[in-house]
N, C-alpha and C positions, 0 to 999 in steps of 0.2 A: 504493500500500500504506500510506503514511503516514496518509492520511485514514481508511482502514479501521481501522488500529491505534488511532487516536485515538478513533474511534467505539466500537470494542470496549472500550477502556479505560474510557470514560465509562459505557457500558452495564454493564460488569462491576462497576464500583464501585457503581452504583445497585442492581444485583441483590444484591451482597454486603451493602450497608448495609440494604436493605429486608429481606433475609432475616434479618439478625441483630437488627434492631431490632423487627420486628413478628412474627417467627416464621413469616412467609409466604415463598413462593418461586414465581417464575414458572415455569410448565410450559414445556417446549420444544415442546409441541404434537405430539410424535411419540409414537405408542403404545408403541413398543419399539425400542431400538437394539441389542438383543442378538442379532439374527439376522445375515444376511449381506447385507442391503440397507439403503439409506438412510444418513442422516447418523450418524456415530459421535460420541456425546457423551462427553466426558471432563470430570471435575471438577478444579478447582484451588483448593486452600485456601492462602491467604496472609494475612499480617497487613497490612491496608491502613490500620489505625489502631493506636495504641499504640506501644510502644518500638521495635518492629521494622518500622515503616512503610517506611523506606527500602529495606530488604531485600525487603519484600513488593511494593513497587512495581516494583523491578527484576526480581523473579521473574515478576510478571505480564507485564511487557513482553517478557521473554525467552521465555516459553512461548507467548504469542500470536504472536510473531514466528516461532517454530519451526513453529507450526500453519500460518501463512501460507505458509511455504516448502513444507511438505509438501502443502498443498492446491494450490498453484500447479504442483506437479510431478505432479498427478494424484491426490493423496490417498492413502489406504491401501486397497489392494485395490479401487481404483476408487471408493471412498467418501470423501466429504468429512468433515473433522473439525471439530467445534465445541467450544470450551472454555467451560465454565461456571465462572466465577471467583467465589468468595465470601470474605468477610472474617472471619477468626477473631478479630479485635479484640484480639489479644494474650492470649487466654483459652482454655485447653484445653477447657473445657466448651462454649464457643461453637464451637470447632473441631469437636467431635463433633456439635453441633447442625446445623452447615451440611453436614457429611458426610452426615448422615441425610437432610437435605432434598435433597441432590444425588441420592441413591440413590432415595428414595421419590417425589420430584416431578419430577426432571429426567432420569431414565433413564440416568444415567452408567454406563458399563461399566468404568471405572477411575477412580481418584482420584490426582492428582499433588500432592505436598506433603502437609502443611506442612513448614516448615524448622526450627521450634523443637523442641528435644528433648522438652520437656514435652507439647507438642501431639502429637508423633509417637506416644508411648506410648498416649495416650488415643484418638486416631483409629485407630491400628493395631488396638487392641482392638475397636473398633466394626466396622472393615472385616472383621476376621477372623470376627466373630460373624455377619455377613451374607454372608460368602464372596465379597467383591469385591476384586480386586487393588488395592493402594495402592502407588504408586511414589514412593519418596523419592530425590530427585535430588541431595541433599547428604549429607554424612557422617552416619551414624546409628550409635549404640551397638549393638554386636552383641547385647547382652542384650535390647534392645527387639525386635530382629528375631526372636530365638529365642522370645520369649514370644508373638508375634503371627504366626500362620501365614501370613496373606495379604500381609505386607509384602514388597515387592521393593525392595531397597536398590541401585538403579542407581548411586547416587552413592558407593557404598562405605561403609566404616565410619569411625568417629572414631579408629581406631587407625592408619590408613594414613599420613596426612600427618605426624603427630607422630613416628612411629617412623622415617620416612624422614629427617625433620629431625634427629633425634637421631644417626642414622648419619652424616649430612653433617657435623654439628658435630664428631663424634669422629674420623671417618676421613678426611674431606676437609679440614677446617680444622685438625685436630689439637688441638682443645680437650679439656682434661681436667677442668676445673672450671667449673661454671655456677651461676648463681642463677636462680630462677624466680619469676614473679608471675602469678597468674591469679584469675579470679572464683571465689568460693566458692559454686559452684552446680553443678548437673548438667552443664551445658555446659562450664564451665571445667574441671571435674575430668575429663570424658571426653576433652578434648583435651590437657590438660597432663600428667595422670598417665601416659599411655602414653609420652610423651617422657621423663619422669623415669625410669620403669622401664627403658626401652631404653638410655638414656645410662648408667645404673648397670650394666646388664647388660654393656655394652661395656667397662666398667672405669672409667668416669668418676665424678666426685664432684659431687653437688648440695650446694653449700655452704649454701644457704638457699632455702626454699620459702615464699613469701608467698601467702596466700589472702585475697582482698579481698571482703567482702560486696557483693552486687550493688547494694545501695542506698547504698553508701559514695560520697560525692561527692568526697572529697579523698584521693588516694593518696600524698601526700607522706610521711606517717609510715612507709609501708611501704618507702620507698626510703632512709630514713636508716640509716646504719651498716651498709649491705650489706657483707658480707665480700668480699675480693678474689676475682675470678673472671675467666675469659676472656670471658664475656658474660653478659647478662641475657636470659632467654627469657620473653616475656610473652604474655598473651592476656587483654585486657579488651575490651568491646564498646561501640561508640557513644560517648556523651559521656564514659564512664569511660575509654575508650581515649585520647580527646583529652586528658583530664586527666593520664593516665599519661605520655603522650609529652611533655607540657608540663613536668611535674615532673621527668622524666628529664633534660631539658635544663637547666631552671632551677636544679636542685640540683647540676648538674655531674656527674651520674652518667655522662653520655655521654662525658666525658673519661676516665673509668675503664674503661668497658666499653660496647660496642655493644649495642643491644637488637634481638633477632630475635623471630620469632613461631613458636609451635607450630602455628598455623594462621593464615590471613589474614583470614577473614571478620569484618567489623566492626572489625578491628584496623588493617589497612593499606589497606583498599579505598578507592576513589577519594573517597568522601564524607568520609572522615577526612582525607585529604590536602587536599581542597578547603577544608575548614573551617580547617585549620591555615594554609593559604596566605593566607587572609583575616585570621586573628586573630594568628598568630605565625609569620611566614615563617622566622624563625631556627630554630625547632623543626623545621619541614619540611626545611630545608637539612641539619640534622644527621641526620634520618631518611634522607635520600637518599644520604648519604655511605656508609652501611654496611648498611642494613636488608635482611635476607634472610628470606624466609618460604616455607613449602611451600604449593603450590596444586595443584588438580586440573585447572585450566584457565587458559590465558593465550592471548591473541590472537597472541602471538609464537611459539607452537608451530609448528614447521615440519613440515607434513604435507599431503598432497593434500586430505584431508578437512577439515582446518582452513582451508587456503587457500581452498577453495570457500566455506566458511561465512563467513569474514572478508570475502570479496569481496561477498557478499550483505549482510552487516551494514553495511559501508561504503556500499554503494549506498543502503541504507535510512536510516542514521543519520549518515553522513558522518565517522565517527571509528573508530579502531582502539584506543582507549584505555580500553575498558571493563574496568578492573581489578577485576572480581569474577568468580567462577566461574560465575555464573548463566547467561549466554548459552550457553556450551558445555554446562553441566549440563542445562539444560532441553531443548536440541536433542538431546543424546545420549539422554536418557530417552525422548523421543518417537521417536527412531530405533529404540530397543529395542522400544517398543510396536508400531511399524510392522512390524518384522521378525516379531514374535510373531504378530500378527494375520494377516499374509500367509502365514505358515507353516501356518496352519490354515484356509486358503482363505477368508479374510475373515470368519471367525466371531469374535464377541466374547462368546460364552458364557463365563461366569465361570471355571469349572473348567478348561476347555480353554485359555483365555487365560492363566490362572495357570501352568499347566504349560508352555505355550509360552514364556512369559517366562523361565523358568528354563533354556531351551535356547538363548537368543540369544547371539550372538557377533558383535560389531560393531567396525568401525574408525570412530570418530567424531571430531569436533573435539577431544575430550578424550584421544583415543588408543585403545588396544585395551581393550575391556571385555567381560567374559564371566563366566559362573557355572561353578563346578566342584564336584564331589563333593556335590551336593545343597544347597550353600550358597545362600542367598538374598541374599548380599552380594556385589556384583560385585568380581572381581579387576580392578585398574585401574592406570594409570600415575600417578605423583606427580612433580611438577616443583618443584625448588628454584629460587626466583626472587629476583632483586634488584628492589627497588622503584625505578622510574625515572620521570622527568618528560620528556615528549616535547617537541619543538620548539614545538608549538602550546600548550604550557602544561598539557596534560592528563597523566594518569598511567597507567602500565601496569606490567607485569611482564616482566623480561628473564630468559629461562630460562638457568640456570647448569648444572644437572644434571638428568638424567631417571632416575627409578627405575621400571623397567618391571615390569609384572605383580606388583604388590604385593598379597599375599593379604589376605583379610578381617581376619585377626588382626594384620596389620602385619608389619614385618620382624622 
């Protein structure tokens, strides 16, 4: 399977780059995959270039691994699945362009991704205009789902993790005063504001809220003169996150208050930890002492479904330390797709598939996921986790608390 994944990765990157640079796209050679026979083609939009490259590469690997598992187990309704991956290049207009190519040239019956909020709104509008289901496997703002009819938010909403974290801070840790710091953009606001609102609703006080422009390289000024509080709750992504963790430590803020996350992605995921391990291990050590974040998937989740999935992951990649949500998220989204197609006797006709997706109810590596009351945002479980380093030096999440059946609007 490793050789197959490597070949698929190389082919997918070539397809994505070719499609985005020249406006062309290779046809899959199949006249139509919307009946009940032949290969099922699904699209996958990721950022393989640009600021979200690491996330895009991990998402690509995770979904292609999920497809391999499904195909080795007989496929979906006896049909094999092929994923067409294309690069959004960090640009929402490009994301729409590649979605259009997938539909018009590659006969995809559904699209998975993208992960960036800006891309989601643009691609969701296109998918709704042509009536093809688009499955978002990470948190999506509920207003984007409401505005675009064919979005299926298998990964839930951006309200679920932060409201669970707010509840944990207030009711489990007993915190009454917090500071917050987040990116001043749609992503930052959609993850931090629900935490702020929930913490205040519970009776807590937000002493200070800092909003950092996404292009700001140095976060030190935002950490100076922070008022006293039980903790600092943060979310910045990528290089900004590394800078924030470094300043938090070097300015001595860590001695006054631990820093937790309102979500994990790009803030405490393994590539952040690995970078700090190489450049400033003292910062990493301080992170590992206290840092807690909400996640929707961890390989340490104890369940039959996750145990089987982790066993396959270890067989393929040799590690259980993949501390991003993407392995579980992509596999769970594909399981939803599989259940929907099989519930309509293998059909992939768009409207029937869309309606079937809203009826799915699965136990996945991520936990119990289902839709209710006509919502297109999955009810799901949220896990409050501690960041840990394993004996082999890799990083993972240790589950401290599970919030089951968190609704789309959050707690």
